[in-house]
N, C-alpha and C positions, 0 to 999 in steps of 0.2 A: 536620303531621308529612312532611317531606320525605322523598321516595322516593329510592332511590339513583341513578335517572337523572335526576332532578331535580338533586341534589347535584352530580352529575358536570357538568352542565351549567352550574351556577352558579358553578363552581370551577375550570372548566378555564382560562379566560384567565390568563396571566401565570405557568402552571406550566411554560413552556418548549414553544412550538408545537412544534418537531421531536420532541422526546421523547415527547410525548402521540401525535402522528402516526404515528410507529413503533411506538409501543405499540398502539395501535387496529388497525394493519394486521396483528398477530400474534394475532387473536383465537382461533386455534385452537393457538398454541403449546403444546408439552407441557414439562413441567418436571421430568420424572422423569429425573435425572443419574444417571451410572455412579458406582459405587463407587470407581473409578479416578480418577475427577476429584479432583486434588489440592485442598487446603483454599486459599483463596485466599492468595497470599503464602508458601505451602508447597507448592514443586514437588516432582516427583518425584526430581530429584536437584539437586545445587548448580548453580546457573545461573550462566553468565557473562555474560550480559546480562539487564537488568530491562525493557528498553522496545525498542520498534521504530519507526523512523522510515523509511516505504516511500515512495521518491522514483519515482513511476511516470511513465514516458513514453511516453504513449500514442500508439498506430500502428505502433511497431515500429522504433525506431533501428537504423542500421544498424550492425553490428559491425565490419565490414571498413572503414569509414569512420571508425570512433571509438577502439576499443580492442584491436583484432585485427589487427594488423599482417600482412599477407601480401606478402612480398616477389615470391613468383611470380606474384601477380594483377597486381602492377606489370609486372613483366617481360613478361607473356602478354598484356597488354590487346589486346583486339581478335581474339584467338583463340577457339577452341572448349574448352569446358570438357572436359577429357580423360576424367572419370569418369562413371558412370551417374547420370543425375538422379533425384531422388525419382517414384515412380510417381503420386503426385498433386502437382499444383501449381495455385496460385492462378491465374496466367495464364502466357501463354507467354513465355518467355525466349530470348536469343539469345546474342551472343558474351560472353566476358570483359570487365567494366568495372572497369578498374583505379580505384583511389581517386584522387578530384581534390585530395585533400588530402595535405599532407606528414606523415609521420611522424617522429617524434625520440623517443631515449630520455631518460627523466627519473630524477630521485632517486636514492639509493644502489641501489635496486633494478634500474636501467637498465629502466624500464617502458617498452613503446611506447606513445605516446599521439599521436593525430592533432592538428593545428594547429586542429580546431574546438574543442579543451577546454584551452587553455593555462592558465588558473587549476586547474582540477581537476589538470591535470598535476603541478601542485607539489605535490600532497597525494598522489602515488601510492605513497608509502612508507607509508601509513595504509590503502590498499586492498589488498583480497582480489580478485582477479579470477578469475572461473569462466568460462571459455572453451568450455566443452563443454555448456553449458545445452541441452535440447532438448524440445520439447513435441509435441503430437498432433495439432494442429488448425492449418490455413493460414489460418482466416478470423477478423477480428478477433472476433467475437461468442465463438465457440468458445474462442478462443484467450484472452479476457480472463478468462472465466469458469473455464478451466482454471488459470489462475496466480492467479486470486483465490480459488476454491473448491475447486480440486481436482477439478473435474467439467466437462467441457465439453459434457455433453447432459442433467444434471438439476439442479434448483434445491438448492444444498448451502450449508451455512454458509461463510461468509469466513473466510479465514484470520485476520483481526483479531478476527472474533467468536470462534474457536476459541480464541485466545489469551487474550482477555478472558474468555472461560467457563473458563479452565484456571486463572487467574491472578488474575482480576478487576483492578480498578483500585487503584493505591496513594493515591488521592486520593478519598474518599468523595463529595466534594463537584462531580466532573467525571465525564463517561463515561470508561468504558475504553478507547474506541475510537472516534477523532475522523477524520473524511475530509474534506480542505479542497479544496473547488471540484472535486469529483468529476464525471466525464462520465455524461452520461444515457443515452449510446448504448451499444449492444455490450453489454447485459446489465444495464446501468443499476445499478437499486437491488440487483440480486441479488449484485453485484460487491462489497456491503458489508452485505448483509443477514445475517440470524441464520438464516433459514430454519426449521429444526424446533426450534433452540436457543432459550431462553427469550428474549423479545424487548428484555429489558434489554442483550442482550451484541451486538446489533447496532451498526452503526456511527451516529456522529451526524453527519450531513453539514452543513458550513457552507458555503452557497451551492453553486454548480455551475460547469461549465465555461464557462458562458456569462455568469457574473457575476464583474465585476472582484474581486479579492481584498480590496480595500478596502471593499466593500461586502457581504462574506461574514460574516454574523452569524447568531447563534442568535435568531430572531425571537420577539416578544414576551417577551423575557427578564426584563423589568421589569413589574410589575403597577402600574398607576398608579391603580387604584381601591381596592386594599385594603393594608393595611399587612402586614408580615411576620408579626406576631402574630396578626392576624386570619385569615391563609392559613393559619398553624399551627394555629389552633383548627379550621378548616375541614376541614383534612386530618385531623386527630385523628377528629373525627366521623366522616367518611367512612372513615377505617380501622377504627372500632369497627363501622360497617354493614357493611362488607365481610369483616369477621372473622367476624361473626353469619351470614352469607351462607356464608360459606367453610365454617364449622362443619355448618351443614346440607346441604352438597352432599358428594356422593360422591366426584368428582373435581372441583376446580376449580382446577389447577395454572396455568393462564392467568391467572388473577385474583391470584396472586401477584406473577406478572411486572407486572401493572397496579399493584399497590400499591408495588412496587419502583422502578417508572418515577415514580409521582406523586412518591415521596419524594425521588427523585435529580433530578426536574425543579425541585422545591421547592428544594433545596439550591444547584443550579446558578445561581440569582437571586444568591446571595452572591458566588461565586467566578468565574463565567464572563466577565462583563464586565471583570474585572480582568485576566484571562487574555489577553482580546481586544484589550485598550488597550496599543498599543505606544508610546504619546507618553510614555513614560519612559525608553524607550531611547536611549542616548548618541548623538550624531552620527557618532561612529566606529563604532558597531555598524550603524547604518543604513547607513553607506557600506560596511561589510563584506559586507552582503547586498544591495548594489546598489540600495537604495531611492531613491539619489539620480539615477537614471538611468531614464528613462522605458521604456526597453527591458527592464530586468531588474527592476523594481520590483514588477511583479504576481507573478511567481513568488517573486522575493526575499522579499515580504511572507508569502507563504505559509511558506517556509522559517523566517522568524523565528519566526512562529505557532506551527510545530512545534517548534522549540525551546522556547518558552514553556510548551507543553502537555507536552512531555516532561520538563521540570525541575518539572513541578507534580503529576507521577505518573501522567499519561495513558499507558496501556500500550501502545497500538498508534495512531500517526498516520500517516494517508496524506497524500501532496502529490501531486496530479495535474498535470502538464503537459500541457495540452490546449487547444483552441480549436474555434471552429466550423465551421472549414474541415478541413484534411486532417492536423493535427497533425504526428508522423513519418513520415507515410504517403507516401513520395515514389515513386510509380509514375513519375513524372515530375518535372521539374525538382527533380532531387536536390541541385545544387548551390546554388539560392538555398534550398530549402526547409529542409536539413538545418542551413546556414549560419544562417539566421533562427533555428531552434529553440535551436541550441547557445548562439548570442549572449544568448538569454534564461535559459538556464539554469545556464551555466559559471558564472558569477561567484557566483551565489547558491547553489549547491550547496557551492563551495569555501569560502564564508563559514560556512555552516552547518557543515563539518566542522573549521574553525578555531575557530570559536565553542565548539562542544561540547569540543573538546581543550581549549581555554585555560579552560574552567570546569570540568574534570575529568569531565564526562558522557560523553565517547567511550568510556570504558574500558567502561560498562555501558550503553551504548546501541548497539544495532544497526542502522547506517543500510544500507539495501537501495536499489540503484538498477536499474532495467532495465526493458523493455518487455515486450508479450506475445509477440513473437517478433524475428529479426532481419532481414535482408535478404539475397537472392541476390547472388553474385558475379558474376553476370551481368545483362547490361541487359534490360531488359523491354522486349518487342515488337522493332520496328525502330528504334528511338530510339537515343539516345546518352546520356542523363540521367536514367535512373530505375531502381529495383530492385523486384522482386517481394518477396512474403512470404517468410520463410524460418524455419518451427519446426524445422528439423532441426539446426541448430547454432548458437548465437549466445552473445554476453557479456553476464552481469550481473556487478556488483559488491559486495561487502559491505565494510563498515568498522566498526571497533570492536567492541563486544560480545563479545570473545572468539576473534576470527578474526586470521589471520595477514597482518599488514601487508605491503605489497609482495610479495605472493605470488601466484603466477599457478598456476591448477588446472585441467588438462584442456587439449583443443586441438580445434580443427575440423581438417579436411583442408588440404592446401597452398593450397587456393584459400579456404576459409571458408564451405564450403557444408554438410558433415556433421560433427556432433560425432564425433571419432574416438578419443579418448583420455580415460579417466578421466570417463566421460559422465555427466553429471548431470542425469536427468529433473526436470521441474517436481515430481513427488513427494518425489525425494531433497531438492531445494532446500527445500520445506516441512518435512520430516522433520528436516533441519538447522537451520534455524530454530527450530522448536519446541524442539530439543535444547540449541539455545544458551541458550533462556531457562528450562531446566531441566524441560521437558516429553518424556516419551517419547511418541512419535507413535502407537506402537501400544498403549498404555494410555490416552491421552487420547481417551475414547469416550463416545458419548452414546446410551442406546436409545432408538428410535423405530419405531414400525412393526414390532416383533417384533424387530428387529435393532439390533447395536450399530454405531454408524457412526463414523468418524475422518475426520478431514482428508485423509489419505493412502489412504484405502480399504484395499486389501490390498497396496498397494505401499509404496515409499518405503524407502531406505538412507541413513545418516546420512554425509555426506562428511567423515570425520574427518581427512583428510589438511589441512583448511583451518582446523583449530582449533590455536589456541596453547596 
């Protein structure tokens, strides 16, 4: 008679390495959910969006060099910043630094976009720009955690995990939350982890930032040693043993999460390989995403995979633009660094937006673009080609999923340092994203350690002005 431990050891290979790894990491997960949690597929109120694709630009792209045109910054280049500076800054900064890129108006909305993003500029009438986003942390680690989890100093569930917990996946054969080539720095797994939520709601990573996208796969997704029928018999036996153990245990909620993850990993063997296989995409689609150009191919493949996962019912897909160097974090060498980064992502992002729209997916898919903060309008140190971190005011944009296309919400000051009008804190952004998905951020709670937790903690206001 095999013990449970022996059965686990003999059947683990082939059930989906990543799903099992994430499962075992959550040994103490608690599965006592709130009564306010909606039934999967039945949100609190009618949703405008069914899924999210988050295009994360790690390092902090400069809003004043991309989507937040500041004529006075150009006019006063080289002068002193005339307003009070934040009490806490990441590094010393000097005079005002005008953008080295030319801004033009585009589309029927007349939206200003810099020459860094010529392809995205052609999509501006589908974009809802939020120019007054602000956070609380000027360091990458804290800012990444704040953006992804709502907290910069505690381990909390990620936004994708909260959405997965609240709504579940539309495809029982795939995870509800997938993150493509995520960064392992500045919070690492905590940025896509489920923390105290059950393990089945955490993100499933495909590769990481140091792995080329064409090598980012779920490892051991195929079991060459046993047929699906044999694996099914093994899982059924393991399930019976686990249920017997569960019946004897007073509280064994983490075991339920284990069972769910084993079952998902088994089902993933049927659908994940097909979802990852882009060989059937047409030459026109591959060109649309930039797969024909070595500069854009890596990020283009991630964006194409995001569309393939979204159309298969994955609830939250994150695509990260990062590398092993400085990403968008140009304290120096701004002209070269931002130009390189924009070339890599501009065409794939525009391709994703056009493809979603052509397939009728943009209406109920919320595309979210941004980094953990923006950059200062002043030059860093004594140089003339770099900007410091700026969480005080920066730009993100949303598209599809119930937001107003060609709309501009909020504003920074005349030079782009502080959010000045219709301010949107990270908590407000999270509350708005949940609202678009049909979730009330105040009701989506989880009881843990004697307290009801939520993504927005005790904060957050929905930005109703951006909704259509």
